[in-house]
Legacy VTK file of the C-alpha trace (Angstrom):
# vtk DataFile Version 3.0
C-alpha trace
ASCII
DATASET POLYDATA
POINTS 268 float
-54.716 -6.844 77.422
-51.325 -6.584 75.947
-48.460 -9.282 75.940
-45.000 -8.230 75.982
-42.386 -10.322 74.086
-39.308 -11.112 75.736
-35.938 -11.584 73.768
-34.802 -14.928 73.284
-31.633 -16.205 75.481
-28.511 -16.811 73.599
-26.562 -16.554 70.766
-27.513 -14.062 68.208
-28.506 -15.474 65.275
-25.868 -15.652 62.350
-26.330 -13.183 59.516
-24.729 -14.270 56.017
-21.889 -11.824 54.867
-23.065 -9.731 51.973
-21.242 -10.514 48.788
-19.718 -7.050 47.484
-20.778 -6.974 43.823
-18.346 -6.289 41.566
-18.058 -2.870 39.837
-19.552 -3.124 36.442
-17.306 -2.540 33.514
-17.719 0.428 31.419
-17.799 -0.363 27.883
-16.653 2.834 25.921
-17.821 2.875 22.123
-16.130 4.464 19.145
-18.584 7.419 18.381
-19.095 7.480 15.012
-20.581 11.048 13.936
-23.522 11.574 11.695
-23.070 15.157 11.510
-22.044 15.931 7.664
-18.748 17.497 7.628
-16.453 19.823 5.416
-15.232 17.574 2.718
-11.562 18.674 1.707
-10.205 18.067 -2.077
-6.280 18.501 -2.911
-4.810 18.896 -6.624
-2.234 15.730 -7.189
-0.292 18.182 -9.368
0.801 21.798 -8.242
-1.878 24.261 -9.907
-0.184 27.339 -8.165
-2.332 30.307 -6.112
-5.556 29.711 -7.857
-6.715 26.727 -10.088
-10.195 26.873 -12.088
-11.866 23.538 -12.444
-14.519 23.791 -15.157
-18.216 23.221 -13.878
-18.666 21.088 -16.901
-20.638 19.492 -18.580
-18.357 16.244 -18.681
-19.299 12.581 -19.097
-19.812 10.187 -16.348
-20.866 6.661 -15.960
-24.057 6.050 -14.401
-24.121 2.957 -12.359
-27.959 3.275 -11.697
-29.467 3.569 -15.442
-26.038 1.853 -16.769
-25.462 4.914 -18.906
-23.288 7.431 -19.970
-24.659 11.032 -18.466
-23.355 14.654 -18.600
-22.992 16.072 -15.163
-22.129 20.139 -14.342
-21.811 22.071 -11.298
-24.649 24.985 -11.080
-24.939 26.385 -7.803
-28.813 27.019 -7.973
-29.512 23.652 -9.254
-30.635 20.786 -7.004
-29.257 18.039 -9.708
-25.760 17.956 -11.275
-27.489 16.058 -14.360
-27.436 18.294 -17.045
-30.642 17.250 -18.690
-32.410 17.542 -15.389
-31.342 21.507 -15.050
-33.053 24.403 -16.278
-32.504 25.510 -19.727
-30.536 28.688 -18.965
-28.157 27.651 -16.017
-25.678 30.470 -14.470
-22.230 28.275 -14.327
-19.722 29.268 -11.911
-16.096 27.891 -11.897
-14.650 25.888 -9.055
-11.724 27.312 -7.599
-8.824 25.227 -5.766
-6.953 27.906 -3.618
-3.400 27.045 -3.013
-4.191 23.450 -4.390
-7.275 23.114 -1.678
-11.179 22.928 -2.190
-13.510 22.913 0.447
-17.028 21.837 -0.019
-19.376 22.836 2.796
-22.313 20.359 3.919
-24.580 22.948 2.296
-23.077 22.359 -0.872
-24.784 19.007 -1.948
-24.389 19.584 -5.625
-20.870 20.436 -5.437
-20.087 17.310 -3.505
-21.986 15.103 -5.831
-20.077 16.662 -8.684
-16.613 16.532 -7.222
-17.320 12.969 -6.247
-18.533 11.702 -9.395
-16.004 13.810 -11.669
-13.759 11.632 -13.841
-10.673 13.705 -12.911
-11.540 12.042 -9.111
-8.679 9.907 -8.310
-11.286 7.713 -6.674
-12.864 6.983 -10.156
-9.565 6.637 -11.883
-8.728 10.185 -12.456
-5.186 12.210 -12.226
-6.357 15.557 -11.247
-7.426 15.905 -7.345
-8.316 13.492 -4.808
-10.548 13.542 -1.661
-8.681 14.063 1.392
-9.336 11.529 4.033
-6.928 12.180 7.072
-8.069 8.724 8.816
-7.130 6.627 5.804
-4.297 8.315 5.094
-2.930 8.141 8.764
-3.612 4.290 8.436
-1.836 4.138 5.359
1.179 5.927 6.635
1.454 3.810 9.383
1.431 0.541 7.545
4.075 1.811 5.147
6.437 2.583 8.374
5.882 -0.456 10.156
6.547 -2.211 6.650
9.935 -0.115 7.050
10.424 -1.443 10.172
9.781 -4.958 9.470
12.414 -4.611 6.354
15.093 -2.844 8.667
14.512 -5.996 11.128
15.092 -8.458 8.872
18.074 -6.292 7.650
19.581 -6.809 11.424
18.765 -10.616 12.035
19.274 -12.314 8.493
22.754 -14.166 8.169
25.582 -12.563 5.989
24.926 -15.317 3.299
21.216 -14.312 2.721
21.902 -10.673 2.701
24.842 -11.162 0.079
22.203 -13.254 -1.786
19.602 -10.437 -1.932
22.505 -7.627 -2.789
23.783 -9.715 -5.396
20.216 -10.051 -6.986
19.958 -6.479 -6.593
23.318 -5.717 -8.772
25.115 -4.596 -5.641
28.774 -4.645 -5.475
29.454 -7.269 -2.857
33.429 -7.432 -3.196
33.538 -4.469 -0.341
33.432 -4.207 3.180
30.063 -5.630 4.677
29.129 -2.503 6.557
28.696 -1.074 3.009
26.684 -3.434 1.472
24.315 -3.281 4.396
24.128 0.399 4.147
22.959 0.110 0.751
20.521 -2.585 1.496
19.110 -0.366 4.367
18.836 2.552 1.902
16.914 0.147 -0.776
14.763 -1.478 2.278
13.621 2.084 3.287
12.812 3.079 -0.288
11.302 -0.311 -1.225
10.246 -2.190 1.977
7.649 -4.678 0.557
9.915 -5.721 -2.651
13.106 -6.273 0.040
10.880 -8.267 2.422
10.045 -10.584 -0.490
13.388 -11.026 -1.666
13.980 -13.355 1.394
13.274 -17.103 0.837
12.481 -16.069 -2.652
13.783 -18.717 -5.273
14.249 -16.833 -8.074
16.634 -14.150 -5.715
18.878 -17.207 -4.555
19.095 -18.534 -8.374
19.921 -14.955 -9.331
22.444 -14.589 -6.610
24.151 -18.351 -7.414
23.979 -17.343 -11.285
25.632 -13.971 -10.889
28.285 -15.622 -8.602
28.987 -18.313 -11.391
29.224 -15.582 -14.045
31.776 -13.203 -11.787
33.353 -16.272 -10.651
33.809 -17.695 -14.481
32.177 -20.689 -14.468
29.712 -19.786 -16.941
30.236 -17.379 -19.793
27.754 -14.950 -21.382
28.527 -13.287 -24.933
26.152 -12.183 -27.744
23.154 -13.528 -25.827
24.958 -16.968 -25.815
25.236 -18.795 -22.605
27.639 -21.406 -22.301
30.190 -23.390 -19.820
33.479 -21.528 -19.607
35.806 -24.820 -19.396
33.935 -26.838 -22.145
32.260 -23.994 -24.159
29.209 -26.050 -24.201
25.718 -24.516 -25.194
23.501 -23.948 -22.346
20.644 -21.635 -23.435
20.297 -18.099 -25.004
19.351 -14.554 -23.825
16.707 -12.370 -25.852
18.162 -8.904 -26.318
17.171 -6.554 -24.004
16.747 -8.950 -21.289
18.474 -9.287 -17.897
21.157 -12.284 -18.429
21.027 -13.214 -14.725
17.285 -13.174 -14.435
16.825 -15.237 -17.684
19.174 -17.766 -16.512
17.969 -18.130 -12.839
14.050 -18.457 -14.353
15.536 -21.456 -16.609
17.018 -23.020 -13.555
13.842 -23.387 -11.560
12.138 -24.930 -14.857
12.324 -28.909 -14.812
14.642 -28.331 -17.500
16.824 -26.061 -16.185
17.205 -28.169 -12.821
20.343 -29.807 -13.489
21.971 -26.303 -14.636
21.530 -24.864 -10.915
23.093 -28.380 -9.329
25.974 -28.032 -11.638
26.601 -24.152 -10.889
26.282 -25.342 -7.036
28.978 -28.126 -7.654
31.421 -25.662 -9.441
31.437 -22.950 -7.064
LINES 1 269
268 0 1 2 3 4 5 6 7 8 9 10 11 12 13 14 15 16 17 18 19 20 21 22 23 24 25 26 27 28 29 30 31 32 33 34 35 36 37 38 39 40 41 42 43 44 45 46 47 48 49 50 51 52 53 54 55 56 57 58 59 60 61 62 63 64 65 66 67 68 69 70 71 72 73 74 75 76 77 78 79 80 81 82 83 84 85 86 87 88 89 90 91 92 93 94 95 96 97 98 99 100 101 102 103 104 105 106 107 108 109 110 111 112 113 114 115 116 117 118 119 120 121 122 123 124 125 126 127 128 129 130 131 132 133 134 135 136 137 138 139 140 141 142 143 144 145 146 147 148 149 150 151 152 153 154 155 156 157 158 159 160 161 162 163 164 165 166 167 168 169 170 171 172 173 174 175 176 177 178 179 180 181 182 183 184 185 186 187 188 189 190 191 192 193 194 195 196 197 198 199 200 201 202 203 204 205 206 207 208 209 210 211 212 213 214 215 216 217 218 219 220 221 222 223 224 225 226 227 228 229 230 231 232 233 234 235 236 237 238 239 240 241 242 243 244 245 246 247 248 249 250 251 252 253 254 255 256 257 258 259 260 261 262 263 264 265 266 267
């Protein structure tokens, strides 16, 4: 005997709303290749169409053994250390073509020789360097950003600050401001770091005041002797070959010379 179930009357049961799941964020990771790449080297000085680098032996410092060891490049040898190579090795010169040398992944001995060579810039040498495109790009960006920062200072700093820097840099300031700014712009592009450090620098400010005092005749510098123009009273001596304004400015920043800078400001 079977029983039939009849649906219950009334409203249908409420269904709980299904919450939509937020889409998962994709995490992008920088791909770091473990595959060995061709290493590029370039000469630091022009070497012509073809430049031959001697395969050694050359002496290098081995930090693992804390000793001076001799290395040379032998294509058929597994090691670059001279004492570990065969007695009659067949040497081959290392050739830079148009200032470039490319070391393939299947040349580990050449790669090690170039990396350890005393002529490598990384080892303090001045003959060649490894080309690192990512590192070079980062350095170029840093330099360009510093130039931008320097030029922003040139645009935003008040005229008084710009004149102080121009005076400290020995620029003529008795001319139109646009000409002074132009010279400062040229200097800022060539020396952005030095230009940025010139602002809010006590030495620069003191040097500008000292130069102004000399130009206006408040103090006199003659044969290394610095004195007040009106009284001829001695202030200090400048050593031969030293920049007069720089010596006086640095003296003004000492405890002994603090009264000097105050008097210069009063007379100007």
